[in-house]
N, C-alpha and C positions, 0 to 999 in steps of 0.2 A: 504494500500500500504506500509506504514511504517512497519507494522508488518511482511509483506511478505519479505521485505528487511532484517529485523532483523533476521527472521527465516533462510533465505538463508545465511546470513553472519555467523550466528552461526553454521549452517551445514557445511559451507566451512571451518570455523576455526577448527571445530572438525575433519573434513575430511583431513585436511592438516597435522595433527599431525602424521599420518601414511598413507602411500600409499597402505597398504595391508588391506583394509577394507574387511570384509567378504561379499561374494555375496549371496543375498537371494536365497533360493531354490524355492520360488514361488512368483508370482507377488503380492500376497496379503501381503507379508512381507515387501515390499518396500514402504517407505514413499514418497509421492509426493514432500515433502519439502526438502528431503535429497538425493543428488545424490549418487549412489553406483558405485564404480569403481572396475573394474576387471583388474588385471595386464595381459597384453598380449603384445607380441613382434610383433606388427603389422607394425611398421616402416613407412616409407614414403608411402607405398602402401595405407595407410589410408587417405592420403590427396587427395581430390577429383578433384581439378581444376589445370590446368597448372600454372595459375597465383599464386595460393596458394603454390604450390610446389616450384616454383621459389623463392618466398618470404621466404619460409622455408629454402631453401638451401643457399640463398645469404644473409639472414639477421638473421633469428631466430637461426640457428645452432651456429653462432659465437657471438650471443648476450650475454650480461652479465646476471648473475643470479640476481635475481629471475625472471623467465620467464614462460609464459604459452601460449599455442596455442589452440584456440577454433574453432570449425567448426560445421555447421549444415548439415543435410542429403541432403539439396538442394544446398549445395556448398558455402554458406556464410561462411566467416572465418575472424579471426583477431588474432593477437598475440601481447603481450606486454612483455617488458623486463625491466631490471634495476629497479625493484621494491624493496621495503624494506622487503618483505616476499613473499613466494609462494602464500599465501592467497590474497595479493594485486594484484599480477600478474593474478591470476585466475579471480578475480572480474573484473579487467579492461579489460581482454581479452573477457570475457562474455558480458560485457556492449557493447563494440564495435561490437562484432559479432552479438548481438541481433539487434543493429541499422542497420547493413548491411542485416540482415535476414528479417527485416520488417514484412510483413503480413504472412510470413511462420512460424514465431516463435511459434505460438500455435500448429501447426501440426508437425513441424520439428525443435525442439528447438536446440539452440547451445549447444554444449557439449565440455568439455575440453578433448583434445586428447594427449597433451604432457605438462608436467610440469617439468621444469629444466632438460630437456633432457630425461625424462623417459616417455615412451608411456603408455597411459591408454585408455581403451575403456570404455566409460560410458554406463552403462546398467540400464534401468528403465523399 
């Protein structure tokens, strides 16, 4: 478990250095331990539930940097702000989103969809 957290933390630290990570051309090139992000201007349309959209508009948009918004395909979500780095915001948002996602996390994992106001679509 500790090794998994260490690998995830290292991947997130490396991934936060640049938001323009290359997208793999085949699924065999994508490592399960490292999320791959593709830049896309998906905007608020990516947010799945009315409650999440309301929280995004009324809280996240005006929240201080560093901030991250996470969501799963079944609608679980969380966001964190006012962190010391984008990496910390990402980690904290994912931790809470996974708690909210519960038993769905294995099949529909939480993914980061916005970091510091920039939209990202996680592809794996």
